[in-house]
C-alpha positions as CSV (number, residue, x, y, z in Angstrom):
1,X,-61.4,-4.0,33.6
2,X,-63.6,-6.3,31.0
3,X,-62.6,-9.5,32.6
4,X,-64.4,-11.2,35.6
5,X,-63.7,-14.4,37.1
6,X,-66.3,-16.7,38.6
7,X,-65.7,-19.8,40.9
8,X,-68.0,-22.5,41.9
9,X,-67.2,-23.6,45.5
10,X,-68.3,-26.9,46.5
11,X,-71.6,-27.9,48.8
12,X,-68.8,-30.5,50.9
13,X,-66.1,-29.7,52.4
14,X,-62.6,-30.4,50.1
15,X,-64.7,-30.8,47.2
16,X,-63.2,-29.5,43.6
17,X,-63.8,-25.9,42.5
18,X,-64.6,-24.9,39.3
19,X,-63.6,-21.6,37.9
20,X,-64.1,-19.0,34.9
21,X,-62.5,-16.4,33.7
22,X,-65.2,-14.5,31.6
23,X,-64.9,-11.6,29.3
24,X,-67.9,-9.1,29.5
25,X,-67.5,-7.4,26.5
26,X,-66.9,-10.2,24.2
27,X,-69.3,-12.2,26.1
28,X,-66.9,-15.3,26.1
29,X,-64.8,-17.5,28.2
30,X,-60.6,-16.3,28.2
31,X,-60.0,-19.1,30.4
32,X,-61.6,-22.4,32.3
33,X,-60.4,-25.0,34.8
34,X,-61.3,-26.7,37.8
35,X,-58.8,-26.9,40.8
36,X,-58.7,-30.2,43.4
37,X,-60.4,-28.2,46.3
38,X,-60.7,-24.7,47.5
39,X,-57.0,-24.6,49.1
40,X,-56.1,-24.1,45.6
41,X,-57.9,-20.4,45.3
42,X,-54.4,-18.7,46.0
43,X,-53.6,-20.0,42.4
44,X,-56.1,-18.0,40.8
45,X,-55.2,-15.2,43.0
46,X,-51.7,-15.1,41.9
47,X,-53.1,-14.7,38.4
48,X,-56.3,-12.5,38.8
49,X,-55.9,-11.0,42.1
50,X,-56.7,-7.6,40.8
51,X,-60.5,-9.0,39.2
52,X,-63.6,-8.7,40.6
53,X,-64.0,-11.8,41.8
54,X,-68.0,-13.6,42.0
55,X,-68.3,-16.5,44.2
56,X,-71.2,-19.1,43.6
57,X,-72.6,-21.9,45.6
58,X,-75.1,-24.6,45.7
59,X,-78.7,-23.2,45.7
60,X,-80.1,-26.3,47.5
61,X,-78.0,-24.8,50.8
62,X,-79.8,-21.4,50.5
63,X,-83.0,-20.9,50.9
64,X,-84.9,-18.0,49.5
65,X,-87.5,-15.7,50.9
66,X,-89.4,-12.5,50.6
67,X,-90.0,-10.8,53.4
68,X,-92.7,-7.6,53.8
69,X,-92.0,-5.3,56.6
70,X,-93.8,-2.6,58.5
71,X,-90.6,-0.4,58.4
72,X,-87.2,-0.4,56.6
73,X,-83.9,0.8,57.7
74,X,-82.1,-0.4,61.2
75,X,-85.9,-0.7,62.6
76,X,-86.4,-3.6,60.0
77,X,-83.3,-4.7,60.4
78,X,-83.8,-5.6,63.5
79,X,-87.3,-6.9,63.1
80,X,-86.5,-9.4,60.5
81,X,-85.0,-12.3,62.4
82,X,-88.1,-12.6,64.5
83,X,-90.3,-12.5,60.9
84,X,-88.4,-15.3,59.9
85,X,-88.3,-17.4,63.3
86,X,-91.8,-18.9,62.1
87,X,-90.2,-20.0,58.6
88,X,-87.6,-21.6,59.7
89,X,-87.3,-25.3,61.1
90,X,-83.6,-24.2,63.2
91,X,-83.0,-21.8,65.6
92,X,-82.1,-18.5,65.1
93,X,-78.7,-18.6,66.0
94,X,-77.6,-21.6,63.9
95,X,-78.4,-19.7,60.5
96,X,-77.5,-16.7,59.0
97,X,-79.7,-14.1,57.3
98,X,-78.7,-12.2,54.4
99,X,-80.2,-9.2,52.8
100,X,-80.1,-6.2,50.9
101,X,-81.2,-2.4,51.9
102,X,-84.9,-3.1,53.4
103,X,-87.8,-1.1,52.6
104,X,-91.0,-0.6,54.1
105,X,-94.0,-1.8,53.0
106,X,-92.2,-3.9,49.9
107,X,-91.0,-7.4,49.3
108,X,-87.5,-7.8,50.4
109,X,-85.2,-10.4,49.4
110,X,-83.7,-12.4,51.7
111,X,-81.3,-15.7,51.8
112,X,-80.7,-18.0,54.6
113,X,-78.3,-20.6,55.0
114,X,-77.1,-22.6,57.7
115,X,-73.7,-21.1,59.4
116,X,-71.6,-24.1,59.2
117,X,-71.5,-23.9,55.8
118,X,-70.7,-20.0,55.5
119,X,-68.3,-20.5,58.0
120,X,-66.5,-22.7,55.3
121,X,-67.2,-20.7,52.3
122,X,-66.1,-18.0,54.4
123,X,-62.8,-19.1,55.7
124,X,-62.0,-20.8,52.0
125,X,-62.2,-17.0,50.6
126,X,-60.9,-14.8,53.1
127,X,-57.7,-16.7,52.8
128,X,-57.7,-17.0,48.5
129,X,-56.5,-13.5,48.0
130,X,-58.8,-13.3,45.3
131,X,-60.8,-9.7,45.5
132,X,-64.1,-11.4,46.2
133,X,-67.1,-9.0,45.0
134,X,-69.9,-11.0,46.1
135,X,-70.8,-14.9,47.2
136,X,-74.2,-15.8,46.2
137,X,-76.3,-19.2,45.4
138,X,-76.1,-19.7,41.6
139,X,-79.8,-19.3,41.4
140,X,-79.3,-15.2,42.6
141,X,-77.4,-14.7,39.2
142,X,-80.2,-15.8,36.7
143,X,-82.1,-13.0,35.1
144,X,-85.9,-13.8,35.7
145,X,-87.5,-16.9,33.9
146,X,-84.1,-18.6,33.0
147,X,-83.5,-22.4,33.9
148,X,-80.6,-23.8,33.9
149,X,-80.2,-28.0,33.8
150,X,-77.1,-29.8,33.7
151,X,-78.6,-33.7,34.1
152,X,-77.9,-33.7,37.8
153,X,-79.0,-30.5,39.3
154,X,-81.5,-27.7,38.1
155,X,-81.3,-23.9,39.1
156,X,-84.2,-21.3,38.4
157,X,-85.1,-17.8,38.7
158,X,-89.3,-17.5,38.0
159,X,-91.8,-15.0,39.1
160,X,-92.3,-15.4,42.6
161,X,-89.5,-18.6,42.8
162,X,-86.1,-19.3,42.6
163,X,-84.9,-22.6,43.9
164,X,-82.0,-25.1,43.4
165,X,-82.1,-28.8,43.7
166,X,-81.9,-32.6,42.2
167,X,-83.3,-32.4,38.8
168,X,-85.8,-35.4,40.1
169,X,-87.1,-33.4,42.6
170,X,-87.2,-30.2,40.6
171,X,-90.0,-32.0,38.4
172,X,-92.1,-32.3,41.4
173,X,-91.5,-28.5,42.7
174,X,-92.4,-27.4,39.5
175,X,-96.1,-29.1,39.1
176,X,-96.7,-27.7,42.5
177,X,-95.1,-24.2,41.6
178,X,-97.6,-24.0,38.9
179,X,-95.4,-21.9,36.8
180,X,-95.9,-20.8,33.0
181,X,-93.5,-22.8,31.1
182,X,-94.2,-20.6,28.1
183,X,-92.2,-18.0,29.6
184,X,-89.2,-19.7,30.4
185,X,-86.0,-19.9,29.0
186,X,-83.9,-23.1,29.5
187,X,-80.6,-24.3,29.2
188,X,-79.4,-27.9,29.0
189,X,-76.5,-29.5,29.2
190,X,-76.0,-31.5,26.0
191,X,-76.2,-34.7,28.1
192,X,-79.1,-34.0,30.2
193,X,-82.9,-34.6,29.0
194,X,-85.5,-31.6,28.6
195,X,-88.4,-32.4,30.9
196,X,-91.4,-33.2,29.6
197,X,-93.1,-30.0,30.9
198,X,-90.6,-27.8,29.4
199,X,-93.1,-25.9,26.2
200,X,-89.7,-23.7,24.6
201,X,-86.8,-25.5,23.1
202,X,-83.9,-25.1,25.2
203,X,-80.4,-23.9,24.3
204,X,-77.4,-26.9,25.1
205,X,-74.2,-25.9,26.5
206,X,-70.9,-27.6,27.4
207,X,-69.9,-25.9,30.7
208,X,-72.9,-24.9,33.0
209,X,-70.5,-22.1,35.0
210,X,-70.3,-20.8,30.9
211,X,-74.1,-20.4,30.7
212,X,-73.8,-18.5,34.6
213,X,-71.5,-16.0,33.4
214,X,-73.1,-15.1,30.5
215,X,-76.8,-14.6,31.8
216,X,-75.1,-12.9,34.9
217,X,-77.8,-10.8,36.8
218,X,-76.9,-10.8,40.0
219,X,-79.4,-9.9,42.9
220,X,-78.5,-7.3,45.4
221,X,-78.2,-9.9,48.3
222,X,-75.0,-10.8,49.5
223,X,-74.4,-13.8,51.8
224,X,-70.6,-12.1,52.6
225,X,-72.6,-9.5,54.8
226,X,-72.9,-9.0,59.0
227,X,-70.3,-11.6,60.6
228,X,-68.8,-12.6,56.9
229,X,-67.8,-9.5,55.5
230,X,-63.9,-10.4,54.6
231,X,-62.4,-7.8,56.7
232,X,-59.1,-10.1,56.0
233,X,-59.2,-8.6,52.2
234,X,-59.6,-5.3,52.8
235,X,-56.9,-4.7,55.5
236,X,-54.8,-7.2,52.6
237,X,-55.3,-4.4,50.6
238,X,-54.8,-1.7,53.1
239,X,-51.3,-2.9,53.8
240,X,-50.6,-3.0,49.9
241,X,-51.3,0.7,50.2
242,X,-50.1,1.4,53.3
243,X,-46.3,2.3,52.0
244,X,-47.2,4.5,48.7
245,X,-49.7,6.1,51.5
246,X,-47.1,6.7,54.0
247,X,-44.4,8.0,51.2
248,X,-47.0,10.4,49.4
249,X,-48.0,11.9,52.9
250,X,-44.2,12.2,53.8
251,X,-43.6,13.6,50.5
252,X,-46.7,16.2,51.3
253,X,-45.2,17.0,55.0
254,X,-41.7,18.1,53.5
255,X,-43.2,19.9,50.7
256,X,-45.5,21.8,53.3
257,X,-42.4,22.4,55.8
258,X,-40.3,23.3,53.4
259,X,-43.2,26.0,52.1
260,X,-43.4,27.3,55.6
261,X,-39.7,27.6,56.4
262,X,-39.6,29.5,53.0
263,X,-42.7,31.7,54.0
264,X,-40.6,32.7,57.2
265,X,-37.5,33.1,55.6
266,X,-39.1,35.3,53.3
267,X,-40.9,37.0,56.0
268,X,-37.1,37.6,58.0
269,X,-35.5,38.9,55.0
270,X,-38.2,41.4,54.3
271,X,-38.2,42.5,57.9
272,X,-34.7,42.9,57.7
273,X,-34.9,45.1,54.3
274,X,-37.4,47.1,56.0
275,X,-35.5,47.6,59.0
276,X,-32.8,48.5,57.0
277,X,-34.3,51.3,55.1
278,X,-35.5,52.4,58.0
279,X,-32.2,53.0,58.8
280,X,-31.3,54.1,55.6
281,X,-34.1,56.9,55.9
282,X,-32.9,58.2,59.4
283,X,-29.9,58.4,57.9
284,X,-30.8,60.5,55.0
285,X,-32.9,62.8,57.1
286,X,-31.6,62.8,60.3
287,X,-34.8,63.8,63.0
288,X,-37.4,62.1,61.1
289,X,-40.3,60.4,62.6
290,X,-40.2,56.8,60.5
291,X,-43.6,55.1,60.2
292,X,-43.1,53.6,56.5
293,X,-39.7,54.2,55.2
294,X,-40.5,52.5,51.5
295,X,-42.9,55.0,51.0
296,X,-42.0,58.2,52.6
297,X,-38.5,57.3,50.9
298,X,-40.4,57.3,47.5
299,X,-42.2,60.3,48.6
300,X,-39.0,62.3,49.1
301,X,-38.0,61.2,46.3
302,X,-40.6,62.1,43.9
303,X,-41.1,65.7,45.6
304,X,-37.1,66.0,44.8
305,X,-37.6,65.1,41.1
306,X,-40.9,66.9,40.7
307,X,-39.2,70.2,42.4
308,X,-38.6,72.0,39.5
309,X,-35.8,75.1,38.9
310,X,-36.0,74.8,43.2
311,X,-34.7,71.7,43.5
312,X,-30.8,71.4,43.1
313,X,-30.4,67.5,45.3
314,X,-30.6,65.5,41.8
315,X,-28.7,67.7,40.0
316,X,-25.9,67.8,43.0
317,X,-26.0,63.9,43.3
318,X,-25.4,63.6,39.4
319,X,-22.0,65.5,39.7
320,X,-21.3,63.7,43.4
321,X,-21.5,60.3,41.6
322,X,-19.6,61.6,38.5
323,X,-16.8,62.6,40.4
324,X,-16.8,59.6,42.4
325,X,-16.4,56.9,39.4
326,X,-12.8,55.3,39.8
327,X,-12.8,56.6,43.5
328,X,-11.8,53.4,45.0
329,X,-12.5,52.7,48.5
330,X,-14.8,55.5,49.2
331,X,-17.9,55.2,51.1
332,X,-20.0,57.8,52.3
333,X,-21.5,56.5,55.6
334,X,-24.0,59.7,55.7
335,X,-25.5,62.6,53.2
336,X,-27.3,65.6,54.0
337,X,-28.5,67.8,51.9
338,X,-30.3,71.4,51.9
339,X,-30.7,74.0,48.5
340,X,-26.5,75.6,50.0
341,X,-24.8,72.8,51.0
342,X,-24.0,68.9,51.2
343,X,-22.9,67.4,54.5
344,X,-20.9,64.0,54.0
345,X,-19.9,61.8,56.3
346,X,-17.3,58.9,54.1
347,X,-14.7,56.7,54.8
348,X,-11.4,56.1,53.0
349,X,-8.3,53.9,52.7
350,X,-5.9,56.3,53.4
351,X,-5.5,60.1,53.3
352,X,-4.3,59.9,49.6
353,X,-7.5,59.0,48.5
354,X,-9.4,61.7,49.8
355,X,-7.0,64.2,48.5
356,X,-7.8,62.9,45.0
357,X,-11.8,62.4,45.4
358,X,-11.8,66.2,46.8
359,X,-9.3,67.2,43.6
360,X,-12.6,65.4,41.6
361,X,-15.1,67.0,43.2
362,X,-13.4,70.3,42.9
363,X,-13.2,69.2,39.3
364,X,-17.3,68.8,39.0
365,X,-17.8,72.4,40.6
366,X,-17.8,72.2,44.2
367,X,-16.0,73.6,46.9
368,X,-14.7,71.3,49.1
369,X,-14.5,72.3,53.1
370,X,-12.6,69.4,54.8
371,X,-13.6,68.7,58.1
372,X,-11.8,66.2,60.9
373,X,-11.0,63.0,59.7
374,X,-9.6,60.2,62.4
375,X,-8.0,56.9,62.3
376,X,-10.5,53.8,61.7
377,X,-8.7,50.3,61.9
378,X,-8.4,49.8,58.4
379,X,-8.3,53.3,57.0
380,X,-10.0,57.1,58.3
381,X,-13.0,58.8,58.8
382,X,-14.3,62.5,58.2
383,X,-16.8,64.9,57.1
384,X,-16.8,67.3,54.0
385,X,-19.4,70.2,53.6
386,X,-19.7,71.1,49.4
387,X,-20.6,74.0,48.1
388,X,-21.7,75.6,45.1
389,X,-18.0,76.9,43.7
390,X,-18.5,80.6,43.5
391,X,-19.0,82.2,39.7
């Protein structure tokens, strides 16, 4: 998304909150306004809860330090509070120390703020419903060599120095810092007076938050770290995603279950087909050992088809099929063949049906010898022997 939300939290409890919706592509304000207090931040979340939000706090409440550590990583993180203890006038337990990735032998940016302020800002943001990407002092979003004056306060990011304070104190601090003012870009409110030491002409503005959004170059340090990570916001996002994820997992589970059942069903069906083919092979070739019925049946058929003039099975089978057309109810239960005769075990609905079929077989050139027939539940069964009719 090209829009970004900014909110300026107050230094005092219950103070008003300025907000700005900024388009990062067109570099202009889309909407802006002021809330009576941070209790109304949820109103912004109702409209722009999906946008990344940066919360800014008065820089005079957050001190900036640069610390060089002999080791980085977890070792440096453990040593950092003791390195800072000498610079602080308060107990370590009463302050929150925020930092980025600590590197050994480098100047690491460290922000320190009283926990009473952090507790309030944290609670205001945690319950707002906003997608807070970072909490920073106002000077920590300015690029280097930029100073912003709004008539009452000044925020500046200078080489080796970053500060926010009342404008009267800022003039004193400037003299002590001995900054080269010729490199500084000044932004000044329309009703504010430019300091005498400013070497460059300022750019005047009407809304301070617009300048902070336009110049936005955030540090890698985030005050919402350590004990102040907004876990509630993360769990809120997880709750919103909970049911879609559950539904997706349920669909996948059903799909894989159905696929597994299908595989089992197909395996059982294939096994049933193999068993049925083995039974057919045993019936067709009595006494034969079955290893792979499908391959053995194919080999037998290939042998019969490729047997040349010596093979009479296929011609006999063609004549048998031709004579059986229209013979309703005749079922061949078993078939045995050698070069001189074909033995059939058959079932039929009646003796009349057998007589009619035998007549057709005789018409096809077979000499038919009828064996014993007996009654079945729904018809009769018996044996026939077919030989080539004598010429």
